[in-house]
TORLUMMAR-656941 format. One line per 4 residues: for each residue x, y, z of C-alpha. Coordinates in steps of 0.05 Angstrom, whole numbers, padded with zeros to 5 digits. Example, Ala and Ser with C-alpha at 12.3 -4.5 7.8 and 13.67 -1.06 7.14 Angstrom:
// residues 2
00246 -00090 00156; 00273 -00021 00143
END
This chain:
// residues 460
02678 -00723 -02875; 02706 -00788 -02866; 02754 -00807 -02821; 02819 -00809 -02848
02886 -00818 -02810; 02953 -00807 -02857; 03002 -00863 -02831; 03076 -00812 -02872
03145 -00840 -02855; 03114 -00872 -02778; 03082 -00802 -02759; 03010 -00809 -02747
02968 -00749 -02770; 02897 -00740 -02753; 02859 -00681 -02798; 02837 -00626 -02756
02760 -00597 -02767; 02787 -00535 -02807; 02771 -00515 -02882; 02829 -00546 -02927
02859 -00578 -02871; 02929 -00618 -02880; 02897 -00687 -02887; 02960 -00729 -02906
03020 -00699 -02872; 03057 -00698 -02938; 03000 -00670 -02978; 02985 -00596 -02973
02920 -00565 -03005; 02934 -00507 -03050; 02877 -00470 -03025; 02913 -00450 -02962
02959 -00403 -03000; 02900 -00369 -03036; 02827 -00378 -03008; 02792 -00319 -02969
02760 -00360 -02917; 02826 -00391 -02893; 02858 -00326 -02899; 02802 -00305 -02853
02817 -00356 -02806; 02888 -00344 -02795; 02874 -00275 -02781; 02819 -00291 -02726
02850 -00352 -02699; 02922 -00351 -02707; 02951 -00276 -02706; 02919 -00260 -02643
02948 -00324 -02608; 03024 -00320 -02632; 03082 -00284 -02610; 03114 -00235 -02667
03172 -00204 -02669; 03153 -00129 -02664; 03217 -00094 -02673; 03292 -00100 -02657
03311 -00066 -02593; 03361 -00010 -02633; 03296 00018 -02666; 03275 00036 -02579
03351 00057 -02557; 03324 00120 -02515; 03262 00127 -02469; 03205 00154 -02518
03226 00122 -02575; 03171 00078 -02607; 03156 00031 -02669; 03085 00022 -02691
03078 -00049 -02710; 03014 -00069 -02746; 02998 -00141 -02763; 02935 -00141 -02812
02876 -00090 -02779; 02915 -00082 -02716; 02965 -00028 -02702; 03008 -00031 -02636
03051 00018 -02606; 03119 -00012 -02579; 03153 00038 -02532; 03217 00042 -02489
03191 00068 -02424; 03261 00059 -02385; 03330 00033 -02390; 03300 -00039 -02379
03236 -00032 -02398; 03197 -00040 -02458; 03114 -00039 -02469; 03057 -00048 -02514
02995 -00011 -02518; 02940 -00010 -02571; 02952 00048 -02618; 02881 00077 -02608
02862 00136 -02572; 02810 00114 -02504; 02767 00176 -02532; 02739 00165 -02603
02796 00117 -02630; 02843 00156 -02662; 02908 00118 -02677; 02961 00161 -02631
03017 00150 -02672; 03050 00126 -02742; 03107 00093 -02757; 03165 00109 -02705
03197 00167 -02668; 03208 00190 -02599; 03154 00224 -02554; 03158 00240 -02476
03084 00238 -02483; 03031 00209 -02527; 02978 00264 -02557; 02917 00244 -02594
02920 00284 -02652; 02844 00287 -02655; 02822 00322 -02590; 02893 00325 -02548
02885 00278 -02502; 02947 00255 -02474; 02983 00189 -02440; 03049 00181 -02407
03100 00127 -02433; 03076 00082 -02368; 03000 00085 -02416; 02972 00126 -02357
02916 00183 -02384; 02953 00255 -02362; 02904 00304 -02395; 02834 00303 -02421
02809 00369 -02455; 02747 00405 -02414; 02732 00342 -02370; 02681 00368 -02337
02641 00354 -02403; 02642 00287 -02391; 02611 00233 -02344; 02649 00208 -02285
02650 00141 -02305; 02679 00159 -02378; 02737 00189 -02343; 02756 00125 -02296
02824 00130 -02292; 02845 00055 -02298; 02788 00050 -02359; 02827 00110 -02395
02896 00076 -02387; 02922 00054 -02457; 02904 -00022 -02470; 02975 -00059 -02461
02986 -00117 -02498; 03033 -00168 -02485; 03104 -00143 -02487; 03176 -00194 -02474
03250 -00187 -02499; 03290 -00235 -02532; 03350 -00235 -02580; 03351 -00166 -02585
03278 -00157 -02601; 03207 -00135 -02575; 03153 -00190 -02582; 03087 -00177 -02577
03019 -00224 -02574; 02959 -00203 -02572; 02935 -00256 -02529; 02942 -00235 -02455
02932 -00313 -02434; 02987 -00331 -02484; 03048 -00384 -02452; 03106 -00343 -02441
03152 -00314 -02505; 03207 -00368 -02491; 03161 -00429 -02479; 03143 -00413 -02554
03222 -00402 -02583; 03244 -00468 -02555; 03295 -00493 -02576; 03307 -00438 -02627
03317 -00387 -02573; 03372 -00432 -02525; 03406 -00454 -02579; 03423 -00379 -02615
03429 -00351 -02546; 03495 -00407 -02542; 03521 -00353 -02601; 03504 -00293 -02567
03449 -00275 -02615; 03426 -00213 -02567; 03491 -00186 -02572; 03481 -00172 -02656
03464 -00104 -02687; 03427 -00081 -02745; 03473 -00061 -02807; 03413 -00056 -02859
03350 -00072 -02866; 03308 -00082 -02928; 03237 -00108 -02945; 03189 -00126 -02995
03122 -00131 -03020; 03124 -00196 -03055; 03057 -00216 -03089; 03049 -00285 -03050
03023 -00313 -02995; 03062 -00304 -02933; 03061 -00381 -02914; 03086 -00393 -02985
03143 -00345 -02980; 03165 -00379 -02901; 03165 -00447 -02935; 03216 -00422 -02985
03274 -00413 -02933; 03242 -00485 -02897; 03287 -00530 -02941; 03354 -00529 -02979
03325 -00579 -03027; 03316 -00513 -03076; 03388 -00496 -03079; 03420 -00531 -03138
03364 -00508 -03189; 03358 -00429 -03151; 03425 -00418 -03125; 03480 -00460 -03173
03523 -00410 -03150; 03528 -00439 -03081; 03543 -00511 -03103; 03624 -00533 -03105
03607 -00552 -03178; 03606 -00481 -03190; 03676 -00461 -03171; 03741 -00493 -03198
03798 -00494 -03169; 03858 -00458 -03203; 03926 -00475 -03203; 03953 -00436 -03137
03995 -00443 -03076; 03926 -00437 -03038; 03902 -00504 -03010; 03846 -00524 -03052
03798 -00534 -02994; 03819 -00465 -02967; 03808 -00439 -03040; 03743 -00469 -03038
03719 -00446 -02970; 03733 -00378 -02993; 03700 -00377 -03055; 03635 -00404 -03023
03642 -00348 -02960; 03650 -00298 -03018; 03592 -00323 -03057; 03548 -00334 -02998
03576 -00268 -02968; 03555 -00227 -03035; 03517 -00164 -03023; 03475 -00197 -02961
03525 -00172 -02904; 03516 -00212 -02843; 03503 -00279 -02884; 03576 -00281 -02890
03601 -00217 -02869; 03666 -00181 -02900; 03695 -00190 -02825; 03695 -00255 -02826
03719 -00264 -02898; 03773 -00216 -02891; 03799 -00256 -02824; 03801 -00320 -02866
03830 -00294 -02923; 03891 -00271 -02874; 03891 -00354 -02860; 03895 -00375 -02932
03973 -00395 -02934; 03972 -00432 -02872; 03991 -00500 -02876; 03942 -00557 -02877
03948 -00630 -02880; 03942 -00672 -02958; 03883 -00707 -02936; 03817 -00664 -02951
03777 -00686 -02889; 03829 -00668 -02839; 03850 -00604 -02882; 03777 -00579 -02881
03773 -00599 -02802; 03839 -00558 -02780; 03810 -00502 -02829; 03749 -00492 -02794
03782 -00492 -02730; 03834 -00435 -02749; 03778 -00395 -02783; 03726 -00399 -02720
03789 -00391 -02668; 03818 -00326 -02710; 03746 -00294 -02720; 03729 -00310 -02633
03796 -00281 -02620; 03786 -00212 -02662; 03712 -00210 -02640; 03733 -00216 -02563
03786 -00162 -02576; 03735 -00115 -02600; 03700 -00121 -02528; 03640 -00167 -02559
03605 -00218 -02517; 03628 -00268 -02570; 03622 -00344 -02569; 03673 -00395 -02574
03662 -00412 -02649; 03704 -00475 -02643; 03668 -00503 -02586; 03592 -00493 -02619
03616 -00528 -02675; 03647 -00584 -02640; 03579 -00593 -02601; 03531 -00587 -02668
03506 -00521 -02629; 03488 -00472 -02685; 03448 -00485 -02736; 03455 -00447 -02805
03391 -00432 -02810; 03332 -00431 -02747; 03260 -00420 -02744; 03222 -00386 -02696
03139 -00399 -02715; 03102 -00376 -02746; 03143 -00314 -02777; 03223 -00303 -02764
03283 -00339 -02788; 03359 -00327 -02766; 03418 -00342 -02818; 03481 -00346 -02775
03549 -00352 -02803; 03614 -00338 -02763; 03601 -00272 -02730; 03537 -00245 -02760
03472 -00265 -02786; 03413 -00244 -02833; 03342 -00254 -02807; 03274 -00250 -02846
03212 -00230 -02815; 03150 -00247 -02857; 03078 -00213 -02845; 03015 -00220 -02890
02978 -00166 -02920; 02935 -00205 -02954; 02915 -00265 -02979; 02962 -00267 -03032
03004 -00208 -03016; 03068 -00211 -02960; 03113 -00160 -02931; 03182 -00194 -02920
03233 -00157 -02888; 03306 -00177 -02885; 03360 -00150 -02834; 03436 -00159 -02836
03460 -00166 -02765; 03536 -00166 -02743; 03568 -00137 -02682; 03603 -00070 -02665
03652 -00056 -02614; 03634 -00064 -02542; 03568 -00090 -02573; 03543 -00019 -02583
03489 -00008 -02641; 03526 00047 -02695; 03458 00076 -02689; 03374 00078 -02693
03360 00036 -02759; 03318 00069 -02807; 03248 00032 -02832; 03260 00018 -02906
03209 00035 -02961; 03191 -00033 -02996; 03220 -00050 -03059; 03187 -00093 -03114
03207 -00166 -03114; 03247 -00144 -03186; 03284 -00088 -03164; 03356 -00092 -03188
03389 -00073 -03123; 03366 -00142 -03092; 03428 -00184 -03077; 03438 -00240 -03119
03404 -00303 -03062; 03348 -00262 -03042; 03331 -00238 -03119; 03336 -00313 -03143
03280 -00333 -03080; 03237 -00268 -03105; 03241 -00291 -03179; 03210 -00365 -03160
03163 -00343 -03108; 03110 -00297 -03149; 03098 -00360 -03204; 03092 -00407 -03152
03036 -00362 -03123; 03009 -00370 -03198; 03014 -00444 -03210; 02975 -00454 -03145
02919 -00437 -03178; 02921 -00482 -03229; 02861 -00530 -03240; 02909 -00588 -03254
02942 -00577 -03184; 02911 -00602 -03114; 02968 -00601 -03064; 03043 -00592 -03059
03084 -00660 -03049; 03128 -00661 -02994; 03186 -00701 -02986; 03183 -00736 -02913
03250 -00734 -02905; 03282 -00660 -02918; 03212 -00621 -02927; 03181 -00636 -02858
03186 -00566 -02836; 03139 -00547 -02877; 03090 -00603 -02854; 03102 -00588 -02791
03090 -00518 -02792; 03030 -00520 -02833; 03003 -00578 -02782; 03013 -00527 -02727
02974 -00474 -02763; 02917 -00527 -02759; 02919 -00534 -02688; 02914 -00458 -02678
02855 -00455 -02726; 02818 -00512 -02696; 02825 -00479 -02631; 02872 -00532 -02597
02896 -00504 -02525; 02961 -00474 -02505; 02984 -00539 -02470; 02978 -00577 -02544
03006 -00533 -02583; 03066 -00502 -02547; 03096 -00581 -02551; 03079 -00578 -02628
03106 -00501 -02634; 03174 -00532 -02605; 03179 -00587 -02656; 03166 -00531 -02710
03225 -00485 -02679; 03279 -00522 -02715; 03334 -00519 -02768; 03317 -00536 -02842
03313 -00604 -02882; 03287 -00639 -02824; 03239 -00700 -02832; 03158 -00694 -02823
03151 -00695 -02748; 03098 -00731 -02697; 03075 -00658 -02674; 03027 -00700 -02612
02982 -00641 -02619; 02921 -00689 -02648; 02935 -00745 -02595; 02863 -00762 -02568
02830 -00709 -02619; 02777 -00745 -02657; 02783 -00750 -02735; 02749 -00705 -02771
END
């Protein structure tokens, strides 16, 4: 293949030696979303090297509590060892490979359901049935330990990485992590958890939430023009703001929590300046301060929302490469996790996250049974997105469609995300990938970035 260097919006990009590589930074080949070979390369070269959100810590409240995290053909046990320690192991008996656990639960020891071999929570083998039948070399204590998987904690979650030599988790989550740490994301707890099996490629599902350009057509109820301000003693800025809060939060829990709406409603008759801009500024400060005071009064570790607002320290959507989103609003958030089930099948999970008195969890959350994308129980906003995605997946197969044509100004996150994936598939070392990942761990509606990942890499 000849040399092709794209100069898109002053961004230099050299394609990498990957099938269906991104050739021009603003054009994404359609085959990446259904080609079997490309999917197989992701399975081989991407997922074994990236940090993945394996579970929320509320799923592991006590020692012995475990969760099975599955990614492709790999099954991982994530278990709480003690109050301060969470570990992960391959879910495979060291005798003949039997899965030790399924789903979630609690164990003092892990017992193989096939022959009864046992392991402690620390991974040490504690029992072999009729061990004198085995040669000593097959009973070596170190060899019989459950094989560890890298596991680190951040943001109220346990994260795993199948690469023992991977960079630290926090390096691969910045600046996403630091911005959310200022908002005290670690104090959030699960309010509800739902999941959906989508007949789409996992990257297509992720890209749907990487830009707000789709909002006017897909979510018209969120536009200011969708609301007519009635004659009312309530200031029009307040009435419009409350309408947006109620609409965004409808059925979505943490996307705008009922507690925050109730607090804002209690302020609706406050006196505000006539100038709309001054009125909005004063209203935002009042709502932020009231929510901050109320949450702190409940014993929550809660930030000063007005301070975060003044400094522009919190984004309405944050993405953590490769499969995790957080959408914070006031006190609470929605979060999304996306996992591939096949070239054109994805498990999409949604959490409503909020804060409880003294930052305590209301209980261990129950893993949901996946729903279909057209299930009538979905709230309006995800139902609208889920309606689009299967149609887009089918449309990509059209012989008359070659590639996605991205805006260089507001669909840049999709390009940055896809090009970092190419870096993994090309086998680039971590020292090249981590800075590029950090340019992808951003909010949405950002321009195409110069990832620096291919500097000095020969053109393909």
